[in-house]
VOBA-1610 file (N, C-alpha, C; in pm, whole numbers, padded with zeros to 5 digits, always signed):
BEGIN
Ser-07611+03988-01227Ser-07745+04103-01143Ser-07832+04045-01057Ala-07888+04114-01013Ala-07996+04134-00867Ala-08112+04156-00898Leu-08240+04125-00869Leu-08382+04233-00875Leu-08476+04188-00752Val-08454+04250-00640Val-08554+04206-00532Val-08657+04288-00571Ala-08828+04228-00479Ala-08892+04350-00423Ala-08900+04347-00279Ser-08940+04454-00260Ser-08983+04541-00108Ser-09112+04518-00104Ser-09117+04484+00072Ser-09291+04495+00111Ser-09329+04644+00074Asp-09281+04759+00076Asp-09388+04836+00017Asp-09356+04873-00111Gly-09382+04781-00194Gly-09395+04785-00320Gly-09204+04854-00456Gly-09183+04874-00363Gly-09079+04904-00421Gly-08924+04770-00534Leu-08887+04808-00588Leu-08857+04706-00651Leu-08687+04798-00657His-08595+04641-00636His-08413+04734-00637His-08402+04642-00703Leu-08279+04707-00783Leu-08219+04583-00850Leu-08071+04656-00874Ala-07946+04558-00859Ala-07824+04600-00862Ala-07716+04512-00950Phe-07657+04533-01049Phe-07518+04527-01165Phe-07415+04575-01172Val-07328+04471-01213Val-07226+04574-01295Val-07193+04589-01423Ala-07157+04758-01450Ala-07188+04823-01595Ala-07071+04882-01661Gln-07032+04880-01727Gln-06898+04930-01810Gln-06924+05087-01827Asp-06907+05196-01824Asp-06913+05321-01868Asp-06793+05285-02038Ser-06817+05404-02068Ser-06736+05486-02191Ser-06602+05458-02180Ala-06561+05506-02113Ala-06371+05482-02083Ala-06365+05296-02031Gly-06461+05230-02000Gly-06438+05088-01989Gly-06432+05057-01842Gln-06457+05178-01758Gln-06445+05169-01612Gln-06555+05050-01526Ser-06563+04988-01524Ser-06649+04930-01411Ser-06693+04982-01320His-06855+04960-01283His-06913+04986-01164His-07031+04909-01098Val-07043+04924-00970Val-07153+04851-00914Val-07277+04979-00916Val-07400+04907-01007Val-07524+05012-00990Val-07566+04956-00959Tyr-07679+05050-00837Tyr-07781+05052-00805Tyr-07925+05130-00814Val-08087+05030-00881Val-08140+05129-00925Val-08261+05061-00859Arg-08392+05166-00793Arg-08472+05179-00735Arg-08546+05197-00803Trp-08692+05143-00792Trp-08817+05222-00832Trp-08893+05237-00705Val-08942+05342-00680Val-09018+05425-00535Val-09179+05386-00584Pro-09281+05311-00553Pro-09380+05325-00585Pro-09421+05448-00551Ala-09569+05452-00634Ala-09666+05623-00603Ala-09724+05581-00488Arg-09774+05669-00445Arg-09842+05677-00281Arg-09876+05787-00276Leu-09935+05863-00169Leu-10000+06003-00117Leu-09972+06123-00251Gly-10049+06096-00359Gly-10043+06156-00499Gly-09932+06213-00521Arg-09819+06124-00514Arg-09710+06110-00544Arg-09656+06051-00691Val-09579+06063-00802Val-09588+05953-00891Val-09505+05837-00848Gly-09433+05778-00918Gly-09356+05711-00935Gly-09247+05705-00959Arg-09126+05730-00947Arg-09013+05759-00976Arg-08912+05681-00998Trp-08756+05621-01043Trp-08650+05586-01050Trp-08574+05642-00935Arg-08440+05606-00904Arg-08364+05637-00808Arg-08242+05569-00834Ala-08109+05582-00835Ala-07987+05568-00870Ala-07904+05618-00780Ala-07781+05481-00739Ala-07621+05522-00705Ala-07570+05433-00791Ala-07418+05462-00768Ala-07309+05398-00833Ala-07175+05438-00800Trp-07165+05292-00763Trp-06989+05280-00693Trp-06916+05282-00781His-06774+05306-00773His-06639+05197-00854His-06528+05223-00781Pro-06543+05076-00781Pro-06415+05018-00628Pro-06351+05010-00701Arg-06175+05068-00644Arg-06036+05019-00683Arg-05991+04918-00813Glu-06071+04806-00750Glu-06040+04663-00803Glu-06173+04657-00919Glu-06157+04537-01009Glu-06264+04480-01093Glu-06385+04437-00966Pro-06542+04489-01049Pro-06613+04390-00944Pro-06693+04313-01007Gly-06725+04187-00926Gly-06794+04060-01014Gly-06905+04052-00931Tyr-06914+03946-00871Tyr-07073+03916-00845Tyr-07111+04066-00775Val-07280+04077-00777Val-07351+04172-00654Val-07447+04094-00628Asp-07480+04141-00554Asp-07587+04057-00514Asp-07721+04191-00396Val-07859+04183-00407Val-07900+04249-00345Val-08031+04205-00237Ala-08041+04287-00151Ala-08170+04228-00057Ala-08219+04345+00015Ala-08362+04283-00014Ala-08438+04424+00090Ala-08509+04351+00226Gly-08543+04446+00358Gly-08559+04389+00400Gly-08691+04486+00462Ala-08697+04443+00593Ala-08807+04497+00705Ala-08756+04603+00734His-08888+04718+00729His-08826+04872+00810His-08739+04938+00717Arg-08761+04939+00541Arg-08682+05000+00449Arg-08481+04976+00461Ala-08497+04880+00476Ala-08365+04785+00518Ala-08338+04773+00402Val-08181+04815+00317Val-08141+04759+00187Val-08019+04707+00255Ala-07947+04598+00167Ala-07809+04564+00153Ala-07724+04557+00037Leu-07649+04569+00007Leu-07648+04508-00120Leu-07448+04501-00135Val-07406+04364-00134Val-07295+04307-00147Val-07234+04287-00325Phe-07080+04296-00240Phe-07034+04247-00444Phe-06874+04268-00384Thr-06862+04159-00507Thr-06691+04133-00496Thr-06591+04176-00543Ala-06546+04215-00554Ala-06404+04305-00652Ala-06226+04199-00646Ala-06172+04182-00758Ala-06018+04189-00746Ala-05964+04236-00835Pro-05822+04237-00827Pro-05744+04292-00835Pro-05716+04249-01010Val-05719+04328-01127Val-05732+04286-01276Val-05558+04212-01281Gln-05528+04115-01217Gln-05454+04024-01314Gln-05396+03895-01392Glu-05363+03929-01492Glu-05292+03847-01562Glu-05247+03673-01536Gly-05274+03582-01538Gly-05217+03468-01507Gly-05143+03449-01388Glu-05209+03524-01292Glu-05160+03501-01108Glu-05306+03456-01080Glu-05253+03408-00969Glu-05339+03376-00849Glu-05385+03543-00803His-05544+03547-00712His-05556+03663-00697His-05736+03623-00556Gln-05720+03697-00445Gln-05803+03676-00423Gln-05959+03788-00413Ser-06040+03762-00421Ser-06168+03881-00436Ser-06195+03971-00249Ser-06215+04066-00265Ser-06261+04150-00183Ser-06471+04154-00159Val-06479+04107-00032Val-06625+04105-00002Val-06705+04276+00019Phe-06764+04343-00033Phe-06750+04439-00002Phe-06935+04472+00052Leu-07006+04549+00156Leu-07105+04547+00121Leu-07169+04692+00183Arg-07247+04741+00138Arg-07340+04882+00159Arg-07447+04857+00196Arg-07500+04932+00275Arg-07617+04938+00399Arg-07717+05088+00371Ser-07823+05039+00340Ser-07906+05144+00334Ser-08034+05130+00435Ser-08043+05268+00477Ser-08204+05231+00610Ser-08301+05310+00549Asp-08305+05364+00441Asp-08400+05462+00453Asp-08460+05390+00314Gly-08402+05261+00229Gly-08507+05230+00151Gly-08416+05250+00006Gly-08296+05238+00005Gly-08201+05289-00106Gly-08209+05431-00109Gly-08199+05575-00058Gly-08197+05664-00082Gly-08055+05711+00036Thr-08017+05695+00085Thr-07854+05692+00129Thr-07818+05564+00138Trp-07698+05551+00161Trp-07578+05463+00166Trp-07466+05499+00274Gly-07433+05383+00372Gly-07329+05403+00489Gly-07252+05211+00429
//
């Protein structure tokens, strides 16, 4: 898992989790700090890659930019396989992803 703070006081957390059906998901959670009379709040997003997710990392940059990178590989026993690398980007502090 990865946890970073952004310059606006937000916290960004990314990790891999399994649901009750045993499916693995890449999960992103962010803390949006209180400002201008609004209370702080948590927001979340999740992706379910077709392949088994592994390593995950998150980075927060200038102007509310957030990047999430993770690897995923097919589940195959006893065979060599290669992982794919995925990048998700947000330009609004993690509210929407492209």
